[in-house]
C-alpha positions as CSV (number, residue, x, y, z in Angstrom):
1,M,5.0,109.4,223.9
2,D,6.1,112.3,221.6
3,E,5.8,115.7,223.0
4,T,2.8,115.9,221.0
5,D,1.2,113.2,222.4
6,V,2.1,113.8,225.7
7,A,0.9,117.8,225.3
8,A,-2.5,116.6,224.2
9,V,-2.7,114.6,227.2
10,M,-1.5,116.9,229.9
11,G,-1.1,120.3,228.5
12,Q,1.8,122.2,227.2
13,R,3.0,123.2,231.3
14,G,2.5,119.9,232.3
15,C,4.4,118.0,229.3
16,E,7.2,120.7,229.9
17,R,7.4,119.6,233.7
18,F,7.1,115.9,232.2
19,L,9.9,115.7,229.9
20,Q,12.0,117.1,232.7
21,H,11.1,114.6,234.6
22,R,11.6,111.8,231.9
23,A,14.9,113.4,231.2
24,R,16.2,112.8,234.6
25,Y,14.8,109.5,235.5
26,K,16.0,106.6,233.3
27,P,14.3,103.4,234.5
28,G,17.8,101.3,234.1
29,K,19.3,103.8,236.1
30,V,16.6,103.7,238.4
31,W,16.9,99.8,239.1
32,N,20.0,99.9,239.6
33,F,21.0,102.0,242.3
34,L,17.5,100.5,244.2
35,V,20.0,97.2,243.7
36,Q,22.8,98.7,244.9
37,N,21.7,100.4,247.9
38,G,19.3,97.0,248.9
39,I,15.7,98.7,248.2
40,S,12.9,96.6,247.1
41,Y,9.9,98.1,245.8
42,T,6.2,96.8,245.5
43,Y,3.3,98.3,243.8
44,C,-0.8,97.8,244.5
45,Q,-0.8,94.9,242.0
46,E,2.2,92.7,243.3
47,A,1.2,89.8,245.2
48,D,3.4,91.1,248.5
49,F,1.5,94.4,248.1
50,P,0.1,95.0,251.9
51,K,-3.4,94.0,251.9
52,K,-4.1,96.7,254.5
53,L,-3.1,99.4,251.8
54,T,-5.6,98.7,249.8
55,E,-8.3,98.9,252.2
56,I,-7.9,102.5,252.8
57,P,-9.4,105.6,250.8
58,D,-6.0,107.1,249.4
59,P,-3.5,104.2,249.0
60,P,0.1,104.8,247.8
61,F,0.6,103.4,244.7
62,G,3.8,102.0,245.7
63,I,5.9,101.3,248.1
64,F,9.7,101.7,248.9
65,Y,11.5,99.7,251.6
66,K,14.0,98.3,253.1
67,G,14.1,95.4,255.0
68,R,11.1,93.5,255.3
69,L,7.2,94.1,254.4
70,P,4.7,93.8,257.6
71,D,3.0,90.4,257.4
72,D,-0.7,91.0,257.1
73,T,-1.8,88.0,259.6
74,V,0.0,89.4,262.4
75,P,-1.5,91.9,264.4
76,A,0.5,95.4,264.7
77,V,-0.1,98.4,266.7
78,A,0.8,101.6,265.8
79,V,2.4,103.5,268.8
80,I,2.8,107.7,268.4
81,G,3.0,110.7,270.2
82,A,4.9,113.8,271.1
83,R,8.9,114.6,269.4
84,K,9.9,116.1,273.2
85,C,8.0,113.9,275.7
86,S,8.6,113.7,279.1
87,A,10.1,110.9,281.5
88,Y,6.7,109.6,282.1
89,G,5.7,109.7,277.9
90,R,9.3,108.0,277.8
91,C,8.2,105.2,280.2
92,M,5.4,103.9,279.0
93,A,6.1,104.1,275.4
94,E,9.4,101.7,276.6
95,Q,6.8,99.7,278.3
96,F,3.8,99.2,275.8
97,A,5.9,98.1,273.2
98,A,8.2,95.8,274.8
99,G,5.0,94.6,275.6
100,F,3.7,94.2,272.8
101,A,6.5,93.1,270.8
102,A,7.3,90.2,273.8
103,R,3.5,88.8,272.7
104,G,5.0,89.2,268.7
105,I,2.5,91.7,268.6
106,N,4.2,94.2,265.7
107,V,4.8,97.8,266.6
108,I,4.7,100.5,263.7
109,S,5.7,104.2,264.0
110,G,7.6,106.9,261.9
111,M,11.1,106.9,263.5
112,A,10.6,110.3,264.9
113,M,12.3,111.9,267.7
114,G,10.9,111.1,270.5
115,I,7.6,107.9,271.5
116,D,8.1,106.9,268.2
117,G,12.1,106.1,268.0
118,I,12.0,105.3,272.0
119,S,8.8,102.9,271.4
120,Q,10.4,101.0,268.3
121,S,13.8,100.5,270.4
122,A,11.9,99.1,273.2
123,A,10.5,96.8,270.8
124,L,13.9,95.6,268.9
125,K,15.2,95.6,272.2
126,A,12.2,93.4,273.4
127,G,13.2,91.1,270.5
128,G,9.9,92.0,268.3
129,S,9.6,93.4,264.8
130,S,8.6,96.9,264.2
131,Y,8.0,99.2,261.1
132,A,8.9,102.4,260.7
133,V,6.9,104.4,257.5
134,L,9.5,107.5,256.8
135,G,8.2,110.6,255.4
136,G,11.5,111.3,252.7
137,G,12.8,108.8,251.2
138,V,14.0,104.9,252.7
139,D,18.1,105.7,252.2
140,V,17.5,108.7,254.2
141,V,18.1,108.4,257.6
142,Y,16.2,111.0,259.1
143,P,17.1,112.2,262.4
144,R,20.4,111.4,261.8
145,T,20.7,110.9,265.8
146,N,18.7,107.6,264.6
147,E,20.7,105.8,262.5
148,T,21.4,103.2,265.2
149,L,17.5,102.5,265.0
150,Y,17.5,102.8,261.5
151,T,19.8,100.3,261.0
152,R,18.1,97.8,263.6
153,L,15.1,98.0,261.8
154,V,16.2,97.1,258.8
155,E,17.3,93.9,260.4
156,Q,14.6,93.0,262.4
157,G,11.7,95.0,260.7
158,G,11.7,97.2,257.9
159,V,11.5,100.6,256.9
160,L,9.0,101.9,254.0
161,S,8.3,105.0,252.4
162,E,6.0,105.8,249.2
163,Y,8.8,108.9,248.2
164,P,11.4,107.8,245.9
165,P,14.7,107.5,247.3
166,Q,17.0,109.7,247.8
167,M,14.0,112.4,248.6
168,A,15.0,114.8,251.5
169,P,12.1,114.6,254.3
170,R,10.1,118.0,254.4
171,P,7.0,119.1,256.2
172,S,4.4,118.8,253.4
173,L,5.3,115.0,253.3
174,F,4.4,113.7,256.8
175,P,0.7,114.4,257.0
176,P,0.2,112.2,254.1
177,R,2.8,109.6,255.6
178,N,0.6,109.7,258.8
179,R,-2.5,107.9,257.0
180,I,0.5,104.6,255.9
181,I,1.1,104.4,260.1
182,S,-2.2,103.9,260.4
183,A,-3.3,102.2,257.5
184,L,-0.7,99.4,258.6
185,S,-1.8,99.1,261.9
186,D,-5.2,97.0,263.6
187,V,-4.6,99.8,266.5
188,V,-3.2,103.0,267.7
189,L,-2.3,104.1,270.5
190,V,-1.7,107.6,271.7
191,V,1.2,108.0,274.2
192,E,1.5,112.1,274.6
193,A,-0.1,114.8,272.3
194,R,-0.2,118.5,273.1
195,E,-3.4,120.0,272.4
196,Q,-2.8,121.1,268.9
197,S,-0.5,118.3,267.7
198,G,0.8,116.4,264.9
199,T,-0.1,113.5,266.1
200,L,-3.9,114.2,266.2
201,I,-3.5,114.3,262.7
202,T,-2.5,110.5,262.5
203,V,-5.6,109.9,264.8
204,D,-8.3,111.6,262.6
205,M,-6.7,109.0,259.4
206,A,-7.0,106.1,261.4
207,L,-10.4,106.9,262.4
208,E,-11.8,107.6,259.0
209,Q,-10.3,104.3,257.9
210,G,-12.2,102.7,260.9
211,R,-9.1,101.6,263.0
212,E,-9.6,101.9,266.7
213,V,-8.1,104.5,268.5
214,Y,-6.6,104.5,272.4
215,A,-4.9,106.5,274.1
216,I,-2.6,107.0,277.9
217,P,-4.0,108.5,280.3
218,G,-1.7,111.9,281.9
219,R,-2.4,113.9,284.6
220,C,-4.8,116.9,284.1
221,T,-1.5,119.8,284.8
222,D,0.9,118.3,282.1
223,S,0.5,119.9,278.9
224,L,2.3,117.1,277.2
225,S,-1.0,114.8,277.9
226,M,-3.7,117.8,277.2
227,G,-4.2,115.8,274.1
228,C,-4.3,112.1,275.2
229,N,-7.0,113.3,277.7
230,R,-8.7,115.1,275.0
231,L,-9.5,111.8,272.8
232,L,-10.6,110.1,276.0
233,R,-13.4,112.3,276.3
234,Q,-14.6,112.3,273.1
235,G,-14.4,108.7,273.5
236,A,-10.9,107.4,272.7
237,A,-10.6,104.0,274.5
238,V,-8.3,104.2,277.7
239,A,-4.9,102.0,278.0
240,T,-3.2,101.7,281.3
241,A,-1.0,98.9,279.9
242,P,-0.6,96.4,277.1
243,E,-3.1,93.7,278.0
244,D,-5.9,96.2,277.8
245,I,-5.6,96.5,274.3
246,I,-4.8,92.7,273.6
247,E,-7.8,91.8,275.8
248,A,-10.1,93.9,274.0
249,L,-9.7,92.6,270.3
250,C,-9.4,89.2,271.9
251,W,-5.9,88.2,271.0
252,E,-5.2,86.7,273.3
253,N,-5.7,82.9,271.9
254,H,-3.5,84.1,269.2
255,L,-0.5,85.9,270.6
256,A,2.8,84.1,272.4
257,K,2.9,83.8,275.7
258,P,5.8,86.3,277.0
259,P,8.9,85.5,278.4
260,D,8.7,85.8,282.6
261,S,11.3,88.2,283.1
262,S,10.5,89.3,286.4
263,P,12.8,89.8,289.4
264,Q,11.7,86.9,290.9
265,A,12.5,84.7,288.0
266,I,16.0,86.0,288.0
267,K,18.7,85.4,290.6
268,L,19.7,88.4,292.5
269,S,22.1,89.9,294.8
270,P,20.4,90.6,298.4
271,A,21.8,94.4,297.6
272,A,20.1,94.3,294.4
273,Q,17.0,93.0,295.5
274,E,16.8,95.8,298.2
275,V,17.6,98.6,295.7
276,Y,14.8,97.1,292.9
277,A,12.5,97.1,295.7
278,I,12.5,101.0,295.9
279,L,13.0,101.5,292.5
280,H,10.0,103.4,290.7
281,A,9.4,103.7,286.9
282,L,10.5,107.5,287.0
283,P,13.6,108.3,287.3
284,S,15.9,108.6,290.6
285,T,19.0,109.8,291.7
286,Q,21.8,107.6,293.5
287,D,21.6,109.9,296.5
288,E,17.8,110.0,296.6
289,I,17.9,105.5,296.4
290,V,20.6,106.1,299.4
291,T,18.7,107.9,301.3
292,K,15.3,105.8,300.6
293,L,17.2,102.8,301.7
294,R,18.9,103.8,304.5
295,A,15.0,105.1,305.9
296,Q,13.7,101.8,305.6
297,K,16.7,100.9,308.1
298,S,19.0,98.7,304.9
299,I,22.6,97.5,306.4
300,C,23.1,97.6,302.6
301,T,26.8,100.0,302.1
302,V,27.2,102.2,299.3
303,P,29.7,100.7,297.6
304,Q,26.9,97.3,297.7
305,I,24.0,99.9,296.7
306,C,26.4,100.6,293.7
307,Q,26.5,97.2,293.4
308,G,23.4,96.4,293.0
309,L,22.7,99.0,290.6
310,V,25.2,97.8,287.7
311,E,23.3,94.3,288.7
312,L,20.4,95.5,288.0
313,E,21.5,97.4,284.5
314,L,23.3,94.2,283.5
315,K,20.2,92.1,284.0
316,G,17.6,94.3,282.3
317,L,15.8,95.2,285.0
318,A,16.6,98.9,285.9
319,A,17.8,101.8,283.2
320,C,20.1,104.4,283.6
321,Q,20.0,108.1,282.2
322,N,21.8,111.2,283.1
323,G,22.9,109.7,286.1
324,Q,19.1,108.9,287.1
325,Y,18.0,105.4,287.8
326,R,14.5,103.5,287.5
327,R,12.6,100.4,286.9
328,S,13.0,99.2,283.1
329,C,9.6,99.7,281.9
330,G,9.3,97.4,279.4
331,L,8.5,94.8,282.9
């Protein structure tokens, strides 16, 4: 179209902006960039475009992605929550995401700091698939601290965005992308959220789309649980374990049987068995573990206890962070 025709459709001001954009972006150049960077594209009339996205009030016209697109026939849960989460929130995110992944359920989130990234890392570690919807271009890793997670998502799932490549994330782009996170999921699970939280924007969009919303309850005195507890008061379903959601949606007969990763199925030394018995989901220091074992009249020496902790870590039954040990929450 020449300038006169464009102006007739868009007005003179719109025409000027359109022509500036058209001068910068040549279709051939854009296509070559996508190919060179392993980026794929699909739009609403293509056969591979996620069907779940076509069923919402404001579907994206197209999706850029790296890796693969989620399969519409596979159950999916969006796991979302606070960026600055507590140890409790981290544990719950890992436990639920790993539980879903072990049963073949896709985990959808936004690859953000906190609950999003934790849940997606746990799903991938459990051998499952996870998909991240980004608030910028699919070739822009944000936050940079999640670069390793980004790489693993491309390998074991995918990263998606309706925004063009090279677009830097900015605050105004995140609320619209949240509708895609909820749309790709059958259920939205809120792990931790403050009273006034951006997480609740995703919940509102999920409800508009007719999605089920679940929340994990927390202590009444914890500010990070205020949002979840309020959702529960307003009628959200309570989730205390992955099975709560699986059974409520009658998914049991369509999912894989979870592998037996319990301590009983793994051979442990006597010291490791004693240490595991006193570990909890919330972390303890090595000194606290020794004190608890001494209170139970354990005859294990400190070196044996240390060796038991290392054994539990190597076998995936315990995790260590900042010098504190806890049971692996995926169990």
